[in-house]
N, C-alpha and C positions, 0 to 999 in steps of 0.2 A: 902391817901397821907401822907407821913412822915411829922411830925411837925417840925418847925424850931429848930435847936440846938443853944443854947446860945453860943456866941463866947467864953466867958470866960470858960464855962464848957468844950467845945471842946479843947481849948488850954491847959487847965489843964490836960486833959486826954492824949493829944498828947505829952506834955512835960514829963509826967510820963512814957509814953511808950519809948520815946527817951532815958530817963535816964536808962532804963533797958537794953539798947543795950551797951554791954561792951566797955569800953575805948572810949566812944564817948561823946564829949561835943558839943551838937548841939542845936542851938536856933530854936524854932518853933513859927512862927507867923501865927495868924489866923485873917483874915479880914472879916468884915461883908459884904462889897462890894468893888470890885476892878475891874479895866479894864481887867487885865490878870495876873495870877500868874507868868507866865514866864516873862512878861514885867517888873513887879515889881522886880522880882529876878535879872534880868539883871541890872536894875538901882541900886540895892543894891551892886552888884558886882562892878559897876563903882564907887560907893561911898566908896569902901574899906571894906565892911562888911566881918567879919571873916567867914571862911567856916569850915565845912559844915553848912547849914541851910535849913529849910523847910518852905514853905509858903502854907497855905490853904486859900480858900475863900468860903464863903457861897453863894456869887453871883459873877459872872464875867459879866461885861457889854460888853467886847470886847474880849472874849476868842478866842484864835488862834489855828488853826490846821495847818497841813502841807500845803505848797504851798499857803499860804495866805488865806486859807479857814477859815470861821467863825466856831468856836466850840460852838454849841448851847446847853445850859443847863438851866433848870429851877432853880430859886433861892431856897435855903434852902431845896433842895431835892436830891442833887447829891454830888459828890466829885470832887473838883478841887484842884490839888496839884502840887507843883513844889519843887523838891529837888535839891539843888545846891551843887555839889560835886567837889573837886579838883582832876584832873587827870593830869598825865604827858603828855604834848602836843605831845611828840614823840612816845607815846605808840602805837604800831602797830596794836593792836586789838580793838581800839575804834569803828571801823566800825561794830563790833559785839554788841555794846551797845544797839541799838534800839530793836533788837530781844531778847536780854537778859532781858530788862525791860518788854517786852511783855510777856516773860515766867514768870516773877515775878508776873505780873497781873493775868495770867492764873492760877498760883499756889495759889494765894490769893483766887480766885474764887473756885478752887477745894477744898481748905481747908474749904470752906463754904458748901461743899457737892454738888455743882453744877456740872453738867456733860455736855458733848458735847461742850467743849471749844476748839476753834481753833484760830490761828493767821493768819491774812492776811498780807502778806509781804507788806511793811516792818514794820508796826507799829500799826495795828488795831487788837483788840481782839474781837472775835465773840463767841456768845453762841447760839446754835441751828440755825446757819446760819444768825444771826442778830448781828449787831454791838453793843457792850456794852462798849467799851473803846477805847481811842486813845492816842497816845503819840506824843509829840513835843519836840525835843531836840535842844537847842541852846548852843553855846560855846563862851567864851570870854577869852582873856589872863588875867592872874592874876598878881597882885602886890605882891612883896615879903612878905610884912607885913600881907597878908591875909592868909598865910599858914605857916606851920612849915618850918623853914629854911632848905634848902638842898644844894647840890652842886650848884655852880654858873652856871654850864653849863646845868643844868636841868631846863627846863622851864615848868611851870604848867599853866593849864587853868581851868577856872570854867565851868563846864558842867551843864546846867540847864535842868533837866529832868521833863517835864511837863506831867501830867497824868490827863485825864478827864475820870471819871468812872461813868456810869449811875446807880444811886441807885433807884430813883423813877421819871419817866418821865411823869407821868400823868398830871402834871400842865403845860407841855410845850405847848406854843402857837406859831403858825407861820402862815404866810399868804401864799397865793397860789403862790407867786413869789419865795418862798424858795424851793430849791430842797434838800431834806434830804435823807440820806441813810436809809435803813430799820434798825431800831434800836430796842433794848430791854433794860431791866434794871433788877437789882437784885430782886426787889419786884415781877416783872412779872415772872421771872424765878423760884422763889421759889414757886409761885402758879402753874405754868405749870408743874414743875417737882415734884410737890406734896411733898415738903419738909415742915415739920410742923413748926420748930422753925426758924423764920427769925431773923437775926442779926440786931441790930440798926445801923444807919449810922455811928455813932462815932466809933463803934467796927470795922466796915469795913475800915474806914479811918486809924485807928491805925494799923490794920493788913497789909494794903497796904503799909504804911510808913515803917513798919518793913521789909517787903519783898524787897522793892526797896533799902533800906539801905543795906540789906544783899548782894544784887547783887553788889552794889558799893564797899562794903568792900572786897569782894572776887573776884572781876572781873578779876584782873590780873591772878589769879590762875585758875579760873573756867570758863572763857569766852567760851572756846571750848565746855565745858559741856553744857552750855546754848544753844549753836548752835545745838548740837546733840539732846537735848531735843526737840527743835523746829522741827528738821527733823523727829524724831521718833513719836512724839505725836501731833503736833499742826499745821502742814502746811496745811492751808486752800486752797491754790491755786493749789497744786501739782496735775498734771494729769487732770486739768480742762482747758476748753477753756477760754482764757483771752484776754482782750483788753488792750494794753499798750499805754499810752500817754507819749511821751518822753519830756525831758526838752525843746526841740525846737518845741513842739506841734505836732510832727509827730505821727500819729495813726497807730498802728500795731496790728495784731491779730495772736494768736498762741496758743500753748499748754504749760502750765507751767510744768517745769521738776524739780522743787525743787530749792535749792540754793547751791552755791559752798562754799568753805572754807572761803571765804571773805564775806559771807552772801549776795552775789549778786544773783539776780534772773536769772534763766536759762529758756529760752523760745524757743520752737521749732517753727520756722516760715518757712513755705514752705520747709520743709526738712532740714533746717539749724538751728543749735543752736546758739542763741544770748545771750549775757550777759548784764544785766542792773544793774547798781549800784544806779540809781536814776530814778524813773518813777512813774506815777500814774497808778494803776492797777485796772481793774474791772473784776470780774469773770462773764462770760456769762452763764446764766442758761437756756436760751431759752425763758424766760418770762421777765426777768429783769436783770439789772446789779447790782452786789453787791460790 
């Protein structure tokens, strides 16, 4: 098991990394224990904190996933991060952001020499068919003083990008009432993929922050490129049997056919193609659902 990282040391390393990103004045906050990095970040947005800023936590007591699910991570062993970034609220390609951030996580892992990385629509990252990371994105309107002044008719919003990345899950404890996905972590993958030099957790956190910041900085220009990377290299669901649970709790089964230009999931159901922009997706393997 990876030992605890002192909060002060981690913050110093992350601040130094943020300073290396050109033309970016970004605060980095590291908490010993917090309910949720996304919840804390949203509270800071409401309080008027200047953007962008990043928040890390050694422990989350009420980490959140999509659709109100609990994000379970053992303390002092994994990476819980939220980056809060200003976006123009009318920007038409923000629907591509979740997959773009997923690609950033995938590329972070590939830079560590890990292989067999895929993304399960819309926001889960898998290695060797097991979940290693998840994304939760929240958004709130911004006050003018929180961002550089712009035209009065341009409204901006704070987008909180939460990432949970499993580094070492050996200390995870749960009871029989908890239903968890099949998961993996960086330490386990370095062992199973026979990679000798394992990075420390602080180095992974820094690399992750840099990759996610890079996506945000270049999103307006490169969002379509991130979508194409997902299509070419990472689509975990494509051509597999899937079960869809819609927002109104309807359960459907079909074959995933990739995503359209709006990053919406295409599913062939009884000979007809359906489009989903929000749903819970499970891949049917014949033995279990992923």
